[in-house]
N, C-alpha and C positions, 0 to 999 in steps of 0.2 A: 131569912134573907135580911141583911141590914139595910138601912135607909139609902146609903150610897149605892149599894147594889141595885136597889129599886130605881134610883135615879138613872143609873146607867142603862138599865133595861128599858125604861121609858124613853131615854134619849136614843137608844138603838132603834126603837120603833119610829121615833120622830125623824131621825136623820135618813132613814131609808126612803121616806117619801120624796118624790121629786121636788127640787127647789123651783120656785116660781120666780124667774128673773124679771126685773123691771118693776117690782112692787115698790111702793113708797117706803122710805126708811123705817117708819114706825111699824110697818108690817113685816120687817125683816129683823126684828128683835125677838129673841127667845130668852126666857128667864128660867134657868135651872135653879129651882127653889129648894133649899135644904135647911135644916135647923143649924143655927150658928155653932152649936156644940160639935157638929160634924165637920167643921172646917179643916182640921188636920187630916182626917180620913179622906176628905174630898181632894185635898191638895196631893195626897199620895196616889190618888187614882186618876189624876188628870191625863196621864198617858193613855189610859183606857178610853177616855173620851176622844182623844186624838186618833187612836187606832180605829175606833168606830166611824169617825168622820172620814178618815182617809179610805177606809174599806168601802164607804158609800160613794167614793169618787170625788170627794171635796177636799181642797187644801185646808189646812188648819194653821192658824197663827195665834199663839197665846200672847196676850198683852197683860202683863202683871203690874198692878198699881202699888203693890206692897213696897213700902219704903219711899214712895214718891213725895210724901209730905216732908220728910226729913231732908230729902234732896232739894226740894223747892225752898225750904227755909234756909238751907245752907247758901243759897244763891242771893239771899237778901242781905243787904248791908248790915253789919253787926250792930251798929248804933240804932238803925231803924228798927231792926228786929227787937232790940231791947226795949224800945219805946212801945212797940206793939204789945209786948208781954206785960207792960205796966197796966194796960187796959185790955183785958181779954176780948172785949167786943171788937177791937181793932183787928185781932187775929182772925176772928170770924168774918169780918168785912173783907179783908184781903184774900182769905181762903175762897170766899164765894165769888170773887172776881178774878184775881190774878192766878190763884192756884188752879181754879177751874180752867182758865185759859192755858196754863202750862200743861195740865193733864190732856186737854184736847190736842195741843200741839204734839205731845208725846205719842198719843194714840195715832194721830195722822202720820207721824214719822214711822211708827211701827207698822202701820197698815200698808205703807209703800213696799214692804217686803213681799207682798202678795203677787205671785206670778199670774194668777187668774183671779183678779179681785172680785169679779161678780159672782163667783161660786165659792169664794173663800169663807170659811167660818172663823170669825175673829172671836176668840175666847177671852173674855174680860174677867180677870181674877184680882184678888187683893182688895175687894171693896171695903173690908173692915177698916182700912186706913182712913176712909172717908168719915167715919163716925165722929160726930160732934163738930165737924168742920164744913162738910159739904153734903147736900142731899143727893142721893143716887139719882133721883128724878131730874135734878138740875144737870148732872153730868150726862145722863143719857140724852137729854134734850140737846145738849151742846154737841154730842158726838153724832147725832142722827144725820147730819149733813156731811160727815167726814168719811163715810165708808160706802162702798157699793155692794158688798157681799152681805153676809148675815152676821149679826152680833149675838153671841151666846154669852149672856151675863150670868155668872155664877153668883147667885143672890142668897146670902145668909139671912134668912128671915122666914116670913110666912106669907101665904096668899089666901085671900078669901074673896071669891068672885074675881073681879078684876082689880081688887085693892091689894097692894103689896105693902108689907110693913118690914122695914129694914131692921135687922137684929131684934125683931119683936118688941122694939122700944119706941120707935118713932111713929108718929101718926102716919097712917097709910096714905098712899096716893093711888088714883085710878089710872091704870095703864093698860093698853091693849096688846101687850106683848103676848106671844104664844107661850103659855106656861108648860114647863116640864117639871113634874113633881116627883117626890120620893115616896109615893104611895101607889097602891094597886089601883 
């Protein structure tokens, strides 16, 4: 059985458990952790996660961040953007503030599609676009107050204890999300 099949099997067990409504946002975050090299295979299997979620009686909304950096940069005045690229630290600074705010607004807008928001599983994909510009932990912290359902973060990286390492490259951070792993 490949790693994405194992992740699906573990998700099946997880989503069958009754959802506890009214929990604080930090306790309604699930991390589906998989190796970064499995990203394409995972993306092709997202419909399987949606089917499992809906079979368990929960609405599913995928919120994809892929391409959002380019879209955000396209909204910045051309001369201002040219100035940013003369000093790469400026891009980092604006990404950590303005782009994070734009992603949070995008997430909020997408989340309003939920007919039953408190039982909806919001599947967050496309995190690889954050690399080198924004920490996943900063984004999750920003999103925590924007949804009332459950946030399923498809996380390319690794987990050891409660420490998550994005793309196995960044220093890990301690987060109390419920892990869903691609192992037995």
